[in-house]
Each structure stands twice: as C-alpha cells, then as structure tokens.
C-alpha positions as CSV (number, residue, x, y, z in Angstrom):
1,M,-18.8,-26.9,-18.8
2,V,-20.0,-23.8,-20.7
3,A,-23.2,-23.8,-18.6
4,L,-21.1,-23.7,-15.4
5,V,-18.4,-21.2,-16.5
6,L,-20.5,-18.7,-18.5
7,P,-22.7,-17.5,-15.5
8,R,-19.5,-17.0,-13.4
9,L,-17.9,-14.9,-16.1
10,V,-21.0,-12.8,-16.5
11,A,-21.2,-12.3,-12.7
12,A,-17.5,-11.4,-12.6
13,Q,-17.9,-8.8,-15.4
14,A,-20.9,-7.3,-13.5
15,V,-18.8,-7.0,-10.3
16,A,-15.9,-5.4,-12.3
17,R,-18.3,-2.9,-14.0
18,R,-20.0,-1.8,-10.7
19,S,-16.6,-1.6,-8.9
20,A,-15.3,0.5,-11.8
21,S,-18.3,2.9,-11.4
22,V,-17.4,3.5,-7.8
23,A,-13.8,4.3,-8.7
24,G,-15.0,6.4,-11.6
25,R,-17.1,8.5,-9.2
26,N,-13.9,9.3,-7.2
27,V,-12.0,10.1,-10.4
28,A,-14.7,12.6,-11.3
29,A,-14.8,14.1,-7.8
30,F,-11.1,14.6,-7.3
31,K,-10.0,15.3,-10.9
32,P,-9.5,19.1,-10.3
33,V,-7.1,18.5,-7.5
34,Y,-5.6,15.1,-8.4
35,W,-2.1,16.2,-9.2
36,V,-2.0,18.3,-6.0
37,L,-2.8,15.1,-4.0
38,V,-0.1,13.2,-5.9
39,A,2.5,15.9,-5.3
40,A,1.6,16.1,-1.6
41,G,2.0,12.3,-1.3
42,L,5.5,12.4,-2.9
43,V,7.0,15.1,-0.8
44,E,7.5,13.2,2.5
45,P,9.2,10.1,1.1
46,M,11.4,12.2,-1.1
47,L,12.5,14.3,1.8
48,Y,13.3,11.2,3.8
49,L,15.3,9.8,0.9
50,F,17.4,12.9,0.4
51,S,17.9,13.8,4.1
52,I,18.4,10.3,5.5
53,G,19.3,8.2,2.5
54,V,21.7,10.6,1.0
55,G,22.6,13.1,3.8
56,V,23.0,10.6,6.6
57,G,24.2,8.0,4.1
58,N,27.3,10.1,3.4
59,L,28.2,9.8,7.1
60,I,27.4,6.0,7.3
61,G,28.9,4.9,4.1
62,D,28.3,1.4,2.8
63,L,26.1,-1.1,4.5
64,T,26.6,-4.9,4.6
65,L,23.3,-6.8,4.1
66,P,22.6,-10.1,5.9
67,G,23.5,-12.0,2.7
68,G,26.9,-10.4,2.6
69,Q,26.2,-8.0,-0.2
70,V,27.6,-4.5,0.3
71,V,25.5,-1.5,-0.8
72,A,25.4,2.2,-0.4
73,Y,23.1,3.4,2.4
74,A,20.9,5.3,0.0
75,T,20.5,2.2,-2.1
76,F,19.4,0.4,1.1
77,V,16.9,3.1,2.2
78,A,15.3,4.0,-1.2
79,P,13.3,0.8,-1.6
80,A,12.0,1.1,1.9
81,M,10.9,4.7,1.2
82,L,9.1,3.4,-1.9
83,A,7.3,0.7,0.2
84,A,6.4,3.3,2.9
85,S,5.1,5.7,0.2
86,A,2.9,2.9,-1.2
87,M,1.6,2.2,2.3
88,A,1.0,5.9,3.2
89,G,-0.8,6.6,-0.1
90,A,-3.1,3.6,0.3
91,L,-3.9,4.2,3.9
92,A,-4.5,7.9,3.4
93,E,-7.3,7.2,1.0
94,T,-8.8,4.1,2.7
95,T,-8.8,5.4,6.3
96,F,-9.4,9.2,6.7
97,T,-11.3,9.7,3.4
98,F,-13.2,6.4,3.5
99,F,-14.2,6.9,7.1
100,G,-15.6,10.3,6.4
101,K,-17.6,8.9,3.5
102,I,-19.1,6.0,5.4
103,K,-19.6,7.7,8.8
104,Y,-20.5,11.3,8.2
105,L,-21.2,11.9,4.5
106,K,-23.3,8.8,4.2
107,L,-22.1,8.5,0.6
108,Y,-22.7,4.8,0.3
109,D,-26.3,4.8,1.6
110,G,-27.4,5.9,-1.8
111,M,-25.1,3.4,-3.6
112,I,-26.6,0.4,-1.9
113,A,-30.1,1.4,-3.2
114,T,-28.6,0.4,-6.6
115,P,-27.4,-3.1,-7.5
116,I,-23.9,-2.2,-6.1
117,R,-23.0,-4.4,-3.1
118,P,-20.6,-3.6,-0.2
119,F,-17.9,-5.8,-1.7
120,E,-18.0,-3.9,-4.9
121,I,-17.9,-0.6,-3.0
122,A,-14.8,-1.8,-1.2
123,L,-13.2,-3.0,-4.4
124,G,-13.9,0.3,-6.2
125,E,-12.5,2.4,-3.3
126,L,-9.4,0.2,-3.3
127,G,-9.0,0.6,-7.1
128,W,-9.2,4.4,-6.7
129,A,-6.6,4.4,-3.9
130,M,-4.3,2.4,-6.2
131,L,-4.6,4.9,-9.0
132,R,-3.0,7.4,-6.7
133,G,-0.5,4.8,-5.3
134,T,0.7,3.7,-8.7
135,V,1.5,7.3,-9.7
136,Y,3.4,7.7,-6.4
137,S,5.4,4.6,-7.0
138,A,6.1,5.2,-10.7
139,A,7.4,8.8,-9.9
140,F,9.5,7.5,-7.0
141,L,11.1,4.8,-9.2
142,V,12.0,7.4,-11.8
143,V,13.9,9.3,-9.2
144,M,15.6,6.1,-8.0
145,V,16.7,5.3,-11.5
146,A,17.9,8.9,-12.1
147,M,20.0,8.7,-8.8
148,D,21.4,5.3,-9.9
149,L,19.9,3.6,-6.9
150,T,18.4,0.8,-9.1
151,T,18.3,-0.2,-12.8
152,V,15.5,0.3,-15.3
153,P,14.7,-3.5,-15.6
154,R,14.6,-3.8,-11.8
155,A,12.4,-0.7,-11.5
156,L,9.9,-2.2,-14.0
157,V,9.6,-5.3,-11.8
158,A,9.5,-3.2,-8.6
159,L,6.5,-1.2,-9.9
160,P,3.9,-4.1,-9.8
161,A,5.4,-5.1,-6.4
162,A,4.7,-1.6,-5.1
163,V,1.2,-1.8,-6.5
164,L,0.7,-5.0,-4.6
165,V,1.9,-3.3,-1.4
166,G,-0.6,-0.6,-2.0
167,F,-3.4,-3.1,-2.5
168,A,-2.5,-4.9,0.8
169,F,-2.4,-1.8,2.9
170,G,-5.5,-0.3,1.1
171,A,-7.5,-3.4,1.9
172,L,-6.2,-3.4,5.5
173,G,-7.1,0.3,5.8
174,L,-10.7,-0.3,4.5
175,A,-11.1,-3.1,7.1
176,V,-9.8,-1.1,10.0
177,S,-11.8,2.0,9.1
178,T,-15.1,0.0,9.5
179,F,-14.2,-0.4,13.2
180,L,-13.4,3.3,13.9
181,R,-15.8,5.1,16.1
182,S,-14.7,8.8,15.7
183,W,-12.0,10.9,14.2
184,Q,-9.9,10.5,17.3
185,D,-9.4,6.8,16.6
186,L,-7.4,7.9,13.5
187,D,-4.7,9.2,15.9
188,L,-4.2,5.6,17.1
189,L,-4.0,4.4,13.5
190,G,-1.5,7.1,12.7
191,S,0.7,6.1,15.6
192,A,0.6,2.5,14.5
193,Q,1.6,3.5,10.9
194,F,4.5,5.6,12.2
195,A,5.7,2.7,14.4
196,L,5.7,0.4,11.3
197,F,7.6,3.1,9.4
198,L,10.4,3.2,12.0
199,F,10.7,-0.5,12.9
200,S,10.2,-2.4,9.7
201,G,13.8,-2.7,8.5
202,T,13.4,0.7,7.0
203,F,16.6,2.4,8.1
204,V,18.5,-0.6,9.6
205,P,18.4,-4.3,8.8
206,A,15.9,-6.1,11.0
207,Q,18.7,-8.4,12.1
208,A,20.1,-5.5,14.1
209,Y,17.3,-5.7,16.5
210,P,17.2,-8.1,19.5
211,T,16.0,-11.6,18.6
212,V,12.5,-11.3,20.0
213,L,11.9,-7.9,18.3
214,H,13.5,-9.1,15.1
215,W,11.0,-11.9,14.8
216,L,8.1,-9.5,15.7
217,V,9.3,-7.1,13.0
218,E,9.4,-9.8,10.3
219,V,5.7,-10.6,10.7
220,T,4.5,-7.0,10.1
221,P,3.1,-6.2,6.7
222,L,5.5,-3.2,6.0
223,Y,8.5,-5.4,6.7
224,R,7.4,-7.9,4.1
225,A,6.7,-5.0,1.7
226,V,10.2,-3.5,2.3
227,H,11.9,-6.9,2.0
228,L,10.2,-7.6,-1.3
229,I,10.9,-4.3,-3.0
230,R,14.4,-4.1,-1.6
231,D,15.3,-7.6,-2.9
232,I,13.9,-6.6,-6.3
233,S,15.7,-3.2,-6.3
234,I,19.0,-4.6,-5.3
235,G,18.7,-7.8,-7.3
236,T,18.7,-10.4,-4.5
237,T,15.3,-12.0,-5.0
238,G,14.8,-15.6,-4.0
239,W,12.3,-17.9,-2.3
240,G,11.8,-15.3,0.4
241,S,10.3,-13.0,-2.2
242,L,7.6,-15.5,-3.0
243,L,6.8,-15.6,0.7
244,D,6.5,-11.8,0.7
245,V,4.1,-11.9,-2.3
246,A,1.9,-14.7,-0.7
247,Y,1.8,-12.7,2.6
248,L,0.7,-9.5,0.8
249,V,-1.9,-11.3,-1.3
250,A,-3.3,-12.9,1.8
251,V,-3.5,-9.5,3.6
252,T,-5.4,-8.1,0.5
253,A,-7.9,-10.9,0.4
254,V,-8.6,-10.9,4.2
255,G,-8.8,-7.1,4.3
256,L,-11.4,-7.0,1.4
257,L,-13.4,-9.8,3.0
258,V,-13.5,-8.1,6.4
259,A,-14.2,-4.7,4.9
260,S,-17.1,-5.9,2.7
261,R,-18.7,-7.8,5.6
262,R,-18.3,-5.0,8.0
263,M,-19.7,-2.5,5.5
264,G,-22.7,-4.7,5.0
265,A,-23.3,-4.7,8.7
266,V,-23.0,-0.9,8.9
267,L,-24.9,0.0,5.8
268,Y,-27.8,-2.4,6.1
269,R,-28.5,-2.0,9.8
C-alpha cells in the first residue's frame, strides 16, 4: 500500500509546488498595484448593490421568494452581486490577462522549458486569480454584514462558496481563452458575461421568466452560483445547494482539463 500511495503523494506535492511557483510569479509582478486592482474590482458590484439593491429596493419593497419566504429586495440582490463579483474577478484575470500572456507576451514558452507542465500553469494562474477573488468576496461580505443583509455565521459559510464560484469561472475562463484568436474575440466574451449577469436570477427570481427561458437560465453557471450563495446568505439551504456545489465543481474540473490540454497543443506546436 505504501509503495502505491507514496509516489502519488510525492507527485502531488511536486504539482502543488510548481503551480505555486506560477502563482508566486504573478504575486511578485502585480504586488505594487495589487490593492488598486482589488479596489477597482469592488467598485462595480458595490455600485450595483447601493443603486439597485438599496435605491430601487426602496421602491420595490419586500420580495416573496419561490419558497414563500419574504425578504427585503436588497437582501435578495446582495448575494447575486457577490456571485457576480466572484465571476467578474475570476474572468478578468483568466481571460484578458491570460490571453495576453499566452498569445502575445509568450510568457509560458519559457516556463515549459522547465519541469512545469501546462496543467500546472493553468492551476497556478487559477490560484492567482482566486487570491484576488477571495479578497473581493471577503470585502463584499463585510459590507453585507455591516448593512444587516446577512449574519456573520452565514457570511463565513458564504465565503468558501464564493471562492468555489471563482474557481469555476476562472477555470472556464482559462479554457475559453485558449480558443480566442484576437483581442476582438474578448468582446464576444464580454457580451456573454453581461447577458449572464442580467439573466441569472440576479435582479428577479428565475421563476418570473417564461417557462422555456426559466429552464435555460437554471442551467447557466452564474445562476447556480447565485442560487448557492443566496440560499446560504438567506438561510434556505437544502438539497438544491448540494446540486449547485456539484455543478460548480464539475465546471472547475472540466475547465482545467480543457485548458491544460489546449495549452499543451498551443505551447508545444
């Protein structure tokens, strides 16, 4: 048994060490402007929260959820803003920045001359993206608690859920970026991201849409993210939350697999 397990543990440690070195390179490169990047990533979701969640929420009043629970509109919108913030932070790092590194800066051409493999590069870039995403999520949850939109215990559970959301979209962003041909393709990606933001149960329950659109919305990754974090934030978790977690874990695994294979094809050609 030891002869079988020990080599796997050594190999896993080597993967973790090499992936951490990729993330560490990004930490060193972006350290002078790190907090500027974090602040910039927090501005947009905070504006949406205060303008729509609080401002428009005062006009709308309370909202009845599909399960019959009545909540303030700001309480309904805030978890969605957290999920959208986690998505945006992860995609910003794993699409625009990652595409520039692999397509134009040729940053990874030197890395593959070392023992680092494409999968470890993808894992390291994803880890770096999540350093930013975790700070976004933690700061946003502090604001939610301060505004009495959730409780401290629920916020502590929502944080790892938001990190999982970031991992899922980060892996998805890495995979998609390997198929991009030019900077113009990022416009299509931005349009898709904005559509997800608007139609993922963010501002109204998905059940308010026509039946066909409702089912289409429920299979999108941002809806599953919003559903998971909202259930945690409001305190209505159930079996559906386990489905959300399984969905996001599957997206992360598939995204990393596709990204590593595509990077191998691009870097070794």
